[in-house]
C-alpha positions in Angstrom: -49.1 -12.9 -0.7 -50.4 -14.7 2.4 -50.0 -12.8 5.7 -48.7 -16.1 7.2 -45.9 -17.3 5.0 -45.6 -21.0 4.3 -42.9 -23.4 5.3 -42.0 -25.9 2.5 -40.5 -29.3 3.5 -38.9 -31.4 0.8 -37.0 -34.7 0.8 -35.5 -37.0 -1.9 -33.1 -38.9 0.4 -34.7 -42.3 -0.4 -36.8 -43.9 -3.1 -39.4 -41.1 -3.0 -40.1 -37.5 -3.8 -41.9 -35.8 -0.9 -43.0 -32.3 -0.2 -45.3 -30.6 2.4 -46.6 -27.1 3.0 -46.9 -25.9 6.6 -48.8 -22.8 7.8 -48.3 -22.1 11.5 -49.0 -25.5 13.0 -51.2 -26.9 10.2 -50.2 -28.9 7.2 -52.1 -27.5 4.2 -51.0 -30.0 1.6 -48.5 -32.9 1.3 -47.4 -35.5 -1.2 -45.1 -38.5 -1.0 -44.6 -40.3 -4.3 -42.5 -43.5 -4.4 -39.9 -43.6 -7.2 -36.5 -45.2 -7.6 -35.4 -42.5 -10.1 -36.7 -39.3 -11.6 -36.8 -37.2 -8.5 -34.9 -34.4 -10.2 -37.6 -34.1 -12.9 -40.5 -34.5 -10.5 -39.6 -32.3 -7.5 -40.3 -28.9 -8.8 -43.7 -29.8 -10.5 -44.7 -31.5 -7.3 -44.0 -28.3 -5.3 -45.9 -26.3 -7.9 -48.9 -28.6 -7.6 -49.0 -28.3 -3.8 -48.8 -24.5 -4.1 -51.7 -24.5 -6.6 -53.7 -26.8 -4.4 -53.7 -24.3 -1.6 -54.0 -21.2 -3.8 -50.5 -20.0 -3.1 -47.5 -19.2 -5.2 -43.7 -19.1 -4.8 -43.8 -15.7 -3.1 -45.8 -17.1 -0.3 -42.9 -19.3 0.9 -41.2 -18.0 4.0 -38.6 -20.7 4.6 -37.6 -24.1 3.2 -36.7 -27.2 5.1 -34.8 -29.9 3.3 -33.9 -33.5 4.3 -30.1 -33.8 4.2 -29.7 -37.5 5.0 -27.9 -39.7 5.4 -29.4 -41.5 2.4 -29.1 -42.0 -1.3 -26.1 -40.0 -2.6 -27.8 -38.6 -5.7 -31.2 -38.1 -4.1 -29.7 -36.0 -1.3 -28.1 -33.7 -3.7 -31.3 -33.2 -5.7 -33.3 -31.8 -2.8 -30.4 -29.9 -1.3 -29.7 -28.2 -4.7 -33.4 -27.3 -5.1 -33.6 -25.8 -1.6 -30.4 -23.7 -2.2 -31.7 -22.5 -5.5 -35.1 -21.6 -4.1 -33.5 -19.9 -1.1 -31.4 -17.7 -3.4 -34.1 -16.9 -5.9 -36.8 -16.2 -3.3 -34.6 -14.5 -0.6 -35.8 -16.9 2.1 -33.8 -19.1 4.5 -33.2 -22.8 3.7 -32.7 -25.1 6.6 -31.2 -28.6 6.5 -32.8 -31.3 8.6 -31.0 -34.6 9.1 -32.9 -37.9 9.0 -32.2 -38.4 12.7 -33.9 -35.0 13.5 -37.0 -35.6 11.4 -37.5 -39.1 12.8 -37.5 -37.6 16.4 -39.9 -34.8 15.4 -43.2 -35.1 17.3 -41.8 -37.7 19.8 -42.4 -36.8 23.5 -39.0 -37.9 24.8 -35.6 -39.3 23.8 -35.5 -41.9 21.1 -32.9 -44.0 19.2 -33.3 -42.8 15.6 -32.1 -45.3 13.0 -31.6 -45.0 9.3 -30.6 -47.7 6.8 -26.9 -48.0 6.1 -25.0 -50.1 3.5 -24.7 -53.9 3.9 -27.9 -54.2 5.9 -26.7 -52.1 8.8 -28.1 -49.1 10.6 -26.9 -45.6 11.3 -28.1 -44.9 14.9 -28.2 -41.8 17.0 -29.7 -41.0 20.4 -31.9 -37.9 19.9 -33.4 -35.8 22.7 -36.3 -33.3 22.2 -35.0 -30.1 20.7 -31.6 -31.7 19.9 -30.0 -31.2 16.5 -27.5 -33.5 14.8 -24.5 -31.6 13.5 -21.7 -34.2 13.3 -21.2 -37.7 11.9 -19.2 -38.4 15.0 -22.5 -38.5 17.0 -23.7 -41.5 14.9 -23.0 -45.2 15.4 -23.2 -47.7 12.6 -24.6 -51.0 13.8 -26.0 -54.3 12.7 -29.8 -54.3 12.8 -29.9 -56.7 15.8 -27.4 -54.5 17.6 -29.6 -51.4 17.0 -32.6 -53.2 18.5 -30.6 -54.4 21.4 -29.2 -50.9 22.1 -32.7 -49.5 22.1 -33.8 -52.2 24.5 -30.8 -51.6 26.8 -31.3 -47.9 26.8 -35.1 -48.3 27.5 -35.9 -46.0 24.6 -38.2 -46.3 21.6 -36.5 -47.1 18.3 -37.7 -44.9 15.5 -36.9 -45.7 11.8 -38.5 -44.8 8.5 -40.6 -47.4 6.7 -37.8 -48.1 4.1 -35.4 -49.2 6.9 -37.2 -52.6 6.9 -37.4 -52.9 10.7 -40.3 -54.6 12.4 -40.1 -52.5 15.6 -40.5 -48.7 15.5 -42.1 -46.2 17.7 -45.4 -45.0 16.3 -46.7 -42.7 15.1 -44.0 -41.3 12.9 -44.8 -38.0 11.2 -44.5 -38.2 7.4 -41.0 -37.2 6.2 -41.8 -33.9 4.5 -44.2 -32.8 7.2 -41.6 -33.6 9.9 -38.9 -31.7 8.0 -41.2 -28.7 7.6 -42.1 -28.7 11.3 -38.4 -29.0 12.3 -37.4 -26.2 10.0 -40.2 -23.9 11.3 -38.9 -24.0 14.8 -35.2 -23.5 14.0 -33.5 -20.1 14.3 -33.0 -19.4 10.6 -30.3 -16.8 11.3 -28.1 -19.4 13.1 -28.5 -22.1 10.5 -25.7 -22.9 8.0 -26.5 -23.4 4.3 -27.9 -26.9 3.9 -25.5 -29.6 2.7 -25.8 -33.4 2.4 -25.1 -35.1 5.7 -22.6 -37.9 5.0 -21.6 -40.4 7.6 -18.4 -41.3 5.6 -16.7 -39.7 2.6 -17.8 -40.7 -0.9 -16.2 -43.8 -2.3 -15.1 -42.0 -5.5 -11.6 -40.7 -5.5 -9.8 -38.2 -7.7 -8.0 -39.6 -10.7 -4.3 -40.3 -10.0 -3.1 -39.6 -13.6 -2.3 -36.1 -14.5 -4.9 -34.4 -16.7 -4.0 -34.2 -20.4 -2.5 -30.8 -21.6 -4.8 -28.4 -23.3 -3.9 -27.5 -26.8 -4.4 -24.0 -28.2 
């Protein structure tokens, strides 16, 4: 086992499968593969490939950072479930990192972090260095032009992932898995709750209204 254990960052919150390995302050290996579906089948082999690339194995992981969204409903659950499973099996902490937090990673000052929302809108949050998003109440949902105007009015850079489709964004952004690994590395693992998908609003699905059929012996 390596004397300096590795931090794994993973994300499947959008149309990609991304992972990175961090040792101290250096990214040893990273991959970000675009895909609309298939992340559940690809994520674990992707991580195994990164570990093999740097001559490490699962026991070398010291903590796991996972992107918790907001984002694709199914994609979020894939990475979060993988992080929880690895945390339990390896006995290492798993740390959830919201999209707003990873977008601000590496920025020198406050930013307006924006993620795509349904119907062409944006989820926006003001993020300051070292800040951590813990509540959906901190997030505004705006039209794209409103997000750009808000950033201008605040005098702050607007940061957004490439898949948000915005022309204006502060640069450079760290790659998603690298940013997640770096954010997870500096968090107090003992104070972190178990990672869970970060939803801005409840799921659209509702429980069935009809009573369940009786079970026959």
